[in-house]
C-alpha positions in Angstrom: -2.3 -22.1 -5.3 0.3 -19.9 -4.1 3.8 -21.0 -4.4 6.4 -19.2 -2.4 10.3 -19.7 -2.4 13.2 -18.4 -0.6 16.0 -16.4 -2.5 19.3 -14.9 -2.1 18.0 -11.1 -1.2 20.7 -8.1 -2.4 20.9 -5.8 0.0 22.9 -3.0 1.3 26.6 -3.3 2.2 27.0 -2.7 5.9 30.9 -2.1 5.1 30.0 0.4 2.8 26.8 1.7 4.1 27.1 2.6 7.9 23.5 3.8 8.6 20.9 2.3 6.7 18.2 4.7 7.5 19.8 7.0 5.1 19.3 4.9 2.3 15.4 3.0 2.4 12.6 5.1 1.7 9.0 4.4 1.3 6.9 2.7 -1.4 7.1 5.1 -4.3 3.5 5.7 -4.9 3.3 7.6 -1.4 6.5 10.1 -2.0 5.2 13.5 -2.0 7.5 15.8 -4.3 9.0 17.2 -0.9 9.5 13.5 0.4 11.3 13.3 -3.0 13.8 15.9 -2.4 14.5 14.7 1.2 15.2 11.3 0.6 17.9 12.3 -2.9 19.2 14.5 0.1 19.8 11.9 2.2 22.3 9.8 0.9 23.7 9.4 -3.7 22.6 5.7 -2.6 19.5 6.1 -1.5 16.6 3.6 -3.1 14.5 6.6 -4.1 17.6 7.3 -7.0 16.2 4.1 -8.6 12.4 3.9 -7.4 11.7 7.6 -8.2 14.3 9.3 -9.5 14.0 13.0 -10.5 12.5 14.4 -13.9 15.6 16.1 -15.7 15.1 17.3 -19.1 17.0 15.5 -21.9 17.4 12.6 -19.6 15.4 8.8 -19.3 15.1 8.6 -15.7 14.8 5.0 -16.1 18.0 4.3 -18.1 19.5 6.3 -15.2 18.0 4.0 -12.5 19.5 1.0 -14.5 23.2 2.9 -14.5 22.9 3.7 -10.5 21.7 0.3 -10.2 24.4 -1.6 -12.2 27.3 0.9 -10.7 26.1 0.1 -7.1 26.5 -3.3 -7.9 30.0 -2.9 -9.1 31.1 -0.5 -6.5 29.5 -3.4 -3.9 27.5 -0.9 -2.1 24.6 -3.3 -3.4 25.8 -7.4 -2.7 24.0 -10.7 -2.6 23.2 -12.4 0.6 25.1 -15.5 1.2 22.4 -17.7 0.5 18.7 -18.3 0.0 16.5 -17.3 3.1 13.2 -15.9 4.0 13.2 -12.7 5.7 11.3 -12.3 9.0 10.5 -8.9 9.3 8.4 -6.6 12.4 7.8 -3.1 12.8 7.2 -1.3 16.1 5.4 1.8 15.6 2.6 4.0 17.3 -1.1 4.8 16.5 -3.1 7.0 18.1 -1.2 6.2 21.0 -0.8 2.6 21.2 2.3 0.6 20.4 1.7 -2.0 18.1 4.6 -4.4 16.5 3.3 -6.0 12.8 5.6 -9.4 12.3 5.6 -10.8 8.5 7.8 -12.3 6.1 9.4 -11.3 2.5 9.5 -14.2 -0.1 9.0 -14.6 -3.6 5.5 -15.6 -4.6 4.5 -17.0 -7.9 3.2 -15.4 -10.6 0.1 -17.6 -12.0 -2.0 -17.6 -14.8 -4.8 -18.3 -12.3 -4.2 -17.9 -9.0 -5.2 -17.3 -5.9 -4.4 -13.7 -5.8 -7.1 -11.4 -5.0 -6.8 -7.7 -5.9 -9.2 -5.3 -4.1 -8.2 -2.1 -5.5 -8.6 -0.2 -9.3 -5.5 0.3 -10.7 -3.8 3.3 -13.4 -2.7 3.0 -16.7 -0.1 5.8 -16.2 1.4 4.3 -13.3 1.5 1.0 -15.1 3.5 2.3 -17.7 5.9 4.3 -15.5 6.7 1.0 -13.4 6.9 -1.0 -16.6 9.2 1.1 -18.1 11.1 1.1 -14.7 11.2 -2.8 -14.4 12.4 -3.3 -18.0 15.8 -1.2 -17.2 16.3 -2.5 -13.8 15.1 -6.2 -14.2 14.5 -6.1 -10.5 11.7 -6.4 -8.0 12.8 -3.1 -6.0 10.1 -3.0 -3.6 7.8 -5.9 -2.0 4.1 -6.0 -2.6 2.2 -6.1 0.4 -0.3 -9.4 1.0 -2.5 -10.6 3.4 -3.5 -14.2 4.4 -5.4 -15.7 6.8 -2.7 -17.3 9.3 -5.1 -19.7 11.4 -2.2 -22.0 12.1 0.0 -19.2 13.2 2.8 -20.0 11.2 4.4 -17.0 11.1 4.2 -16.2 14.7 5.6 -19.9 15.7 8.1 -19.3 12.9 9.3 -16.5 14.5 9.0 -18.1 18.4 11.1 -21.1 17.5 13.9 -20.0 15.1 14.2 -16.3 15.8 12.9 -14.9 19.0 16.1 -15.3 20.7 18.5 -14.5 17.9 19.7 -11.0 17.1 18.6 -9.6 13.2 20.9 -8.6 11.1 19.2 -5.5 9.9 17.6 -2.8 12.6 16.6 0.4 11.9 14.7 3.3 12.5 12.9 5.4 9.9 11.9 9.1 9.0 9.0 7.9 11.0 10.3 6.8 14.0 9.3 2.9 13.0 11.5 0.4 14.0 12.4 -2.0 11.3 14.3 -5.6 11.9 15.0 -8.4 9.6 16.1 -11.7 10.4 17.2 -14.4 7.6 15.6 -17.6 8.1 17.5 -20.2 6.0 16.3 -23.4 7.8 15.2 -26.0 5.7 12.4 -27.3 8.1 11.3 -24.0 8.1 11.0 -22.9 4.9 9.2 -26.3 4.3 6.8 -25.9 6.9 5.9 -22.2 5.7 5.8 -23.3 1.9 3.2 -26.3 2.9 1.1 -24.3 5.0 0.9 -21.4 1.7 -0.6 -24.1 -0.4 -4.1 -23.5 0.3 -4.3 -19.8 1.4 -5.8 -17.5 -0.5 -4.0 -14.2 -0.9 -5.5 -10.5 -1.1 -2.6 -7.7 -2.2 -3.2 -4.8 0.3 -0.5 -2.4 -1.2 1.5 -2.8 -4.4 -1.9 -3.8 -6.7 0.2 -2.0 -10.2 3.5 -3.9 -9.4 1.8 -7.3 -9.2 0.0 -6.0 -12.6 3.3 -5.0 -13.7 5.4 -8.2 -13.0 2.3 -10.1 -14.9 2.8 -8.1 -18.1 6.6 -8.1 -17.7 6.4 -12.3 -17.5 4.2 -12.0 -20.6 7.1 -9.8 -22.3 9.6 -12.3 -21.6 7.7 -15.2 -22.6 7.1 -13.3 -25.9 10.9 -12.1 -25.8 12.5 -15.5 -25.0 10.1 -18.2 -26.3 8.3 -20.3 -23.9 9.5 -20.6 -20.0 10.2 -23.2 -18.0 8.2 -22.0 -15.3 10.9 -21.2 -12.6 12.8 -17.8 -14.5 12.9 -14.9 -11.9 10.0 -13.2 -13.8 7.6 -16.1 -13.0 7.9 -14.3 -8.8 7.6 -11.2 -7.5 8.5 -9.9 -4.1 6.0 -9.9 -1.7 5.6 -9.3 2.5 3.2 -11.5 3.8 1.5 -10.8 7.0 -1.9 -12.1 8.8 -4.9 -10.5 8.0 -6.1 -11.4 11.9 -3.2 -9.6 13.7 -3.4 -6.6 16.2 -0.5 -5.6 14.9 -2.6 -5.1 11.7 -3.4 -1.3 10.9 -5.9 0.6 8.2 -6.1 3.8 8.0 -8.9 5.8 6.5 -7.9 7.9 3.3 -10.1 10.9 4.0 -10.9 13.4 0.8 -11.0 17.2 0.1 -13.2 18.4 -2.2 -11.6 22.0 -3.7 -13.2 24.5 -6.3 -17.0 25.1 -4.8 -18.8 27.9 -4.7 -20.6 29.9 -1.6 -23.6 28.4 -3.6 -22.6 24.9 -3.9 -21.5 24.6 0.0 -25.0 26.3 1.1 -26.7 23.1 -1.3 -24.4 20.3 0.2 -25.6 21.8 3.6 -29.0 21.1 2.8 -29.0 18.4 0.7 -27.0 16.1 2.6 -30.4 16.1 5.1 -32.3 14.1 2.4 -30.0 11.0 3.1 -28.3 11.4 6.0 -29.1 12.3 9.7 -26.8 15.0 10.4 -25.4 16.6 13.9 -23.5 19.4 13.9 -20.7 19.2 16.7 -18.2 21.9 17.5 -15.6 20.3 19.5 -13.3 18.7 17.3 -12.4 15.6 20.0 -16.0 14.9 20.7 -16.5 14.5 17.1 -13.8 12.2 16.4 -15.0 9.7 19.0 -18.4 10.3 18.2 -17.8 9.3 14.6 -15.8 6.1 15.5 -18.6 5.2 18.1 -21.3 5.5 15.3 -19.3 4.3 12.8 -19.7 0.9 14.3 -23.0 0.3 14.1 -24.3 2.3 10.9 -22.6 3.9 7.7 -20.8 7.2 9.2 -19.2 9.9 7.6 -17.7 12.7 8.6 -18.0 16.4 7.2 -15.6 19.4 7.7 -17.1 22.9 6.0 -17.2 26.2 7.5 -14.9 25.6 10.5 -17.7 23.0 11.7 -18.0 19.5 11.8 -20.7 17.4 11.0 -21.7 13.9 11.5 -23.6 12.2 8.8 -25.0 8.5 9.1 -26.8 7.1 6.3 -30.6 6.9 6.9 -31.1 3.7 5.0 -28.9 1.7 3.0 -31.5 0.8 0.0 -30.6 4.4 -1.2 -26.9 2.9 -2.1 -29.0 -0.1 -3.6 -31.5 1.9 -5.4 -28.6 4.4 -6.9 -25.4 1.8 -7.9 -27.3 -1.6 -9.2 -24.0 -2.3 -11.0 -22.2 -3.5 -8.0 -22.4 -6.0 -5.5 -24.0 -5.4 -2.6 -20.4 -5.7 -0.6 -19.1 -2.9 -2.4 -22.3 -1.0 -2.2 -22.1 -1.1 1.8 -18.4 1.0 2.0 -18.4 4.1 3.6 -16.0 5.3 0.6 -18.7 4.3 -1.8 -21.6 5.9 -0.3 -19.5 9.1 -0.1 -18.3 8.8 -3.4 -22.4 8.2 -5.4 -24.5 10.1 -2.9 -22.4 12.9 -1.8 -19.4 13.7 -4.3 -21.4 12.8 -7.3 -24.8 13.1 -7.0 -25.2 16.3 -4.8 -21.7 18.1 -5.7 -22.0 16.6 -9.5 -18.2 15.9 -9.4 -16.6 13.0 -10.7 -14.9 11.0 -7.5 -12.3 10.3 -9.7 -11.5 13.6 -10.5 -7.8 13.9 -9.2 -7.7 18.2 -10.1 -10.3 18.6 -7.3 -10.0 16.2 -4.8 -7.2 15.6 -2.7 -6.3 12.3 -0.6 -4.7 12.0 2.8 -4.6 9.5 5.9 -4.5 12.6 7.8 -7.8 14.6 8.6 -5.6 17.1 10.7 -4.1 18.0 7.0 -7.3 18.5 5.5 -8.9 20.4 8.3 -6.3 22.9 8.7 -6.2 22.9 4.4 -10.0 24.1 4.5 -9.5 26.5 7.2 -7.1 28.0 5.1 -8.4 28.0 1.9 -11.9 29.1 0.2 -14.2 26.7 -1.4 -12.9 23.5 0.2 -15.0 20.5 2.1 -13.3 17.6 4.0 -15.0 14.6 4.1 -13.3 12.1 6.9 -13.9 8.6 7.0 -14.0 5.7 9.5 -11.2 2.9 8.6 -12.2 -0.3 6.0 -12.5 -3.2 8.1 -10.2 -6.5 6.2 -13.1 -8.5 6.2 -14.9 -5.6 4.3 -11.7 -5.6 1.7 -12.1 -9.4 1.5 -15.6 -9.8 1.0 -15.4 -7.3 -2.0 -12.2 -8.8 -3.5 -13.9 -12.5 -3.4 -16.9 -11.1 -5.9 -14.3 -10.1 -8.2 -14.9 -6.3 -8.1 -12.3 -4.1 -6.5 -12.7 -0.9 -3.9 -12.3 2.6 -5.5 -8.7 3.8 -5.7 -7.3 5.2 -2.5 -9.8 3.4 0.2 -7.2 1.8 2.1 -3.8 3.1 3.9 -2.5 0.3 5.4 0.2 1.6 8.3 3.2 1.4 8.5 4.4 1.2 4.7 6.9 -1.6 4.1 10.1 -0.3 3.6 12.1 -0.2 0.4 15.6 -1.0 0.2 15.8 -4.0 3.1 16.0 -6.4 0.4 15.9 -6.7 -3.6 15.1 -9.7 -6.1 17.5 -9.1 -8.9 16.4 -11.3 -12.3 19.5 -12.6 -12.2 18.9 -15.0 -15.3 17.6 -11.7 -17.4 20.1 -9.4 -19.0 19.4 -5.7 -18.3 19.1 -3.9 -21.7 21.8 -1.8 -23.0 
């Protein structure tokens, strides 16, 4: 059963940092090279210096991150909060012209050998090695993982209404995406106990942070080997997590679209004809109409959009049995995902491309980015998707299967730099 606890967060010192928007940043894995330069230039104390430092010949960027962290602690740029708390966190944002607010809380989640924490996406070795080298040096969770839970009793909203709603947040900042981020401390023993009790029978589903979660498990294992048997409450037994209600109207999942590059003229002609064997294909000139019809069709049947040669195509799968015959080693819940239909039928079977080929396939949650790219570059086709529903994600996770990488994009991302979980009982490496 999941166990959570409050903690004394490491936070930026308001006496030293007057504008918090200049020192926070998104999670490391969505920061582009241009974004990396942008956040480095914002402030010499931006958390980017720790979570995604520049590659400089002759320097170990992980050791450099530790030195930065230690210096910021000595200079009191970062300070510990006064006492343990659970940190409630709201993000006010706009998506597709609709204003939304997502509410959740940040606390420590215990790492268990047999736990009710379910991942939903595959991870990559290189990314895990990168995060492992970082945590070994800094001995801290610099960014929270993002998890979902079924909050039937509305504990999150009730705690906010009863303890927070009429109070002023101790942190409020507008980030680079114009999202309003607010943070409140909840240190009431009764409120914390209510949250802890409610969490005991919950399944937890990882939305973002799969690599960091697996690294935390490995780091704890390494600490066991290094220090001997752990008692169970050492800092390395916990990971910083952001919890939110999977049924909240404030939860937004964006699709992750694909752009396939390096196609010849013959490839694209073959593609236009080959998809007709598996899909009912409708050619649509007007972009606004295309996206309206794609969303409408996606509510009833498996629908994939294609943008090729400055034309939009709406492709509806003719029969789900096609996937049952093509992908026999995966559960039905996996085979029914639009992203898997696209991967196996279009990218793999028709185009003959490995759908994990990062050299030829690009990913983006912004369809306009790929439409523009395809207009400006030859040999490109964009595949546009409807978002995965949270119920689909959970159904796949409960089978023990994982979705393909880059299937979901939870928006907005949880900011890095609002709170940090420092492992105080484990010394940093020299």
